N, C-alpha and C positions, 0 to 999 in steps of 0.2 A: 935131204926131203928129208929122211927123221927130226931133225935138229928143225926143221921149221915146225912140223908140225906139233912138237912140244912146246916150242915159244908158244904159240897157240892155243896149246890145252884147256888153260883156266885164263878167265877174264884177269886177275891179276897178276900172271908173268906179262897176260895183253899188254896190260897196264907198263908194267917194270919198261918191258919194248916200246912201248910206242913211239915213232921219229915223231911224230908231229901234233902238237897238242897247241886249242887257242884257248888264249885268256881272254878275259874280261877289257884288260889293261888295252889292247892292242886292237878295240874298233872304237869304232864311231859312231854315234846313231844321229843322224838328220832328222832334222824338224823343221814343220814349217809355219810359222808365225802371222797370221794373218790376222786384216783389218775389222773390224768393229767387236760389240762386246759378249758377254756371255760364250762363243762359238769352240768349240770343242766337236769335231763333224767328221765322223770317218771317211777317209779319200773312198770314192766307188772303186777306184782304178787299183789300189792300191790298198788290202782290206788290212785292215789293226794298226792302219796309218793315223794322223790324223789334223785334220787346219787345228791351229787353236788359236787364241785373239789371246794378247797381250793378260789380260784379267784373268785367264785360266792359265797362267802359265806355270802357277805354284803347283796344283793339282797332276801336272805333265813332268814338272821339273822331279817334284815327288817319285813317283812310279817309275823314274829316269834311276833316280838314286837307290833306290826301292830292288830293282834289277840288277844293281854295282857296275852302272854302265856308268864311265869317267870320263869320258871325250862328246863330244856334241858337234854336229854342226848346224848352222843358222840359215834357212830362208826364210826370203822376207816375202809374203805375197799381198799386192795393194793393188788396185785401179787408178791411183795417181799416177798414170804413165804421160808420158812425150818423150820427142823425139832425144830428147839429151841426158836421161833417166836421172832426171834432178829426184825423185823418191829416193835416191840409190846412193844420194850423200851428202843430204841434207839433215842436221842435225838429231831432230827430230824423227827421221824416217824411220821406214819398221823394223829395219832391224837394230840397228840403233838405239833406241827405245825397251828391243827382243834384251839386247845385249849386256841394256844397264838392268832391265829389272830380274834375269838372271843370275848378275852379281851381288845382286840382293837378297834373293832366293839362298842363295847358296854359295859356297867359297871351293867348293870343291867338287866338279866340274870341271876339264877344260874347257873354254869354249870359243871352237873355229866361224870364220863367217866366208860364205863366197864372195866373192869377189866377180861380180858380173854385171851386167849392163839389162840381159836379157827380161826378166823379171820387170823392171823397167819404161821398156820403152814402149811406146804405139805401134811402132813397128815389128816387136818382139826376135830382132837380130842384136847380137853382144857388144852395136858399137854403134860409131856414128856412122850413116851415111854419105856416100856423094851422090851427087846428081843423077847419074845414074845409077840408084839405087845397092855399089859398092859398098862394103864397110871399109869405110876408110881405116889401116891400122892405125898411120900418124898423129892422127888425130882425134883417135881414139883413146888415147896410152894416159894424154892429163884428163879425162874425165876418171879413167881406172887408179891412177895414184889418189884424183879426189875422197874416188868410195874407200879405198885402202886404211889413207889416213881415219877420217871419219871413223868408221871400226874401232881401227887399234883406239883412237880418240874415246868411242866409249868404252872401251873397257874387253875389248877382243882378246883375248891369247894369241892368236895365231891365224892371216889372212890366209884364203885360198883364191887365186885367181883363175877362173877356168874359163876364160873368153878365148885365151886359144892366140893373140893376137902377140906379135915378134917383138921383142924388146919389152914387154912388160913386167916380168921379175923386176929388169934393171929399176925399168921405170917405178915402178910399187919402192924397191931395194933406198933410192936415193927419196922419196921423200917421206919414207918414213925415218928416217937418220937423220935428214934432217933439220925432224920437229921429233927428234929424241926420242924414238920407238926401237932405240936399232937392237933392242933384246927379243922384237917380236919375227917368228919365223914367219917364214915364208913357203906356204906350201903349194906348188905350182902344179896344175893341171897341166902337162908334157905331154902326155899323151895320149890324148881326146881325139877317139873316134865319130866321124858323123852315124853314128851309131842307129839301127832300127830301135833297139832296146831303152827308148829314151818316154816313149808315148805317155807311161801312166806319171814320170813328172813333170813331165809340161804340163801334162790333163792335172798336176797338184797344184804348180806354180804358178798359172794360167803364163807360160813362156812363149808358145812355139809360133813361132814366125808368117804373122797373118801373109807374105807372100815370100817365093823360092826355099829354099835350104842353106843349110851353113856348110856346102861342101866346098866354099871357098875358104873359109878358115880353120876347118876341121877336117880332123884326118881321112884318107880312104884306108877302108876297110880291107884293104890288099897289102897295105906298106907295113912292110918291119922293120925294115933299115931306118925309113923317115923317124920311124919312134923312138929309135936308138941316139939320134942326131936334135930331134929334141927334146929328148932328157938330156943330151953335153950340153948344147945351148942354157935349157933356164940353169943348169947348174955352174956354167960358167956367170951367168948375170948375178947369182945368189941364190939361186933356191936353196932352203937347204932340207927336203926332201922333193921325190920328186912321185905324179900319177899317173899308175894304167888307169882307163876307165874307157866300154867298160872291162870287169875284169871276167867272167868266166868262158868270155872268147875269145880272150887274150891272155890265156893263161902264158901261150908261150915269152910272150909281149914283155909280162911281169918278169918271168924267169932268165928271160932275157936281161933284163933293168939292174935284177938282183947282179944278177953274176957281173956286169959290168959295171957298176955307179958306185962310189962306198959312199952312199948317202940311201939314208930311209927311202923306203921305197914302199908307194900308199897302194892301194886298189879300192876301183869303188864300185862294188859289187849292186849292179846300177838299178833303177823302178822295176824295168821292165825282168830284169835275172829274179827277182825277188815275183813280183806281182805272178809269175807265169809258173814259178814251184806251187806259191799260196795257192791260189786255185787250183793245182793238178793235187795236192793236197786236203782240198775242202770237197774233191770233186771225187773223193776217195783212190785218184789212180795212181798216186803218191803216196809211200808211206811219212809222218813227220818226220821221223828222220832223215829225209832226204836235204832237208834245211843244213842241218849238223854239216852233211859230207859235203854239198856243194860251196859253201865255207869250208870246207877244213883245204879244199883241193886249192884256193885261194894262197892260204898260208902257207901249204908246199910248195906251190910252185916258185914262194920266196917273197911274200909279201910284207913288210914288216907291221902295219897298220892296216886295218880293213874300216871302209866306209860302209856301213850296211842297213839296211830295215830291218831286217831281222837280228839287230842285235839283244832286242830283247826276250826271241827267242831263245835263241842260243844260251840264256843262265842257264837255265838245268841241264843240260849239255856240259856246259862246261865246270858245272858242281857233278853232275855225271863224271864226268873220264879225269 
């Protein structure tokens, strides 16, 4: 008992024996790129997170670099929507243009793109609908292939399919390899739950479904063993890393995936988790240190990579610790 007290006695000793440390190298910062001109507008439901038009990307990217962030994930926001998400895979789509612009600005960032259709379909679901209004898994795969390929052609360093369709990792790996992109990794949203924590993101990305919900293709929050199966299947199909989303409410799933699989485990610290802490801090209900504590718990659970809107906030804590 005395030994543990001695180790806590001074800050220097505590630093020497600290078991879990965050690094800016393992954080991914999501950005929302929007159509239009001269836009850098705070998203009301996500304090300190912005919609940015492509012509204002220079200042956003510079701010990201100033915070020592090394990895970003791009989400596109557009009003060009149709039943098969054409804007998601055209050469001059919002994400494709954003990727090319970021690559013109700097070569210091790893650029990851979200491969999905919900932001680009007029119904807000993640795939092609059949006549009964259900997402047709197999019909959706060829469109996801188009999206992933278009992102790689634009210069993305990694693609991240978030749709939760069965077989999409194998389909994307096949199309990338056929077109010479054998070295583009796939970050699979493997255990993506039908969660209540996505609300602010759907507001930011204008991606809420116009009817129904996504429970037919996203996971039941009650299921752990299913998550392990989904991760295993994605790895078998060729995923280079697997993701658990959300993070804070699913730390047990992150821990299980880390202990079971020999690939990097990604955790998405989602918008609802971000906003509830941000608003609590702004109202004085929580000390700002709760930001570091919450993200540190994700790392302690076993995440190798953390996608988080807190990346800029964490810079000062990582410098301190």
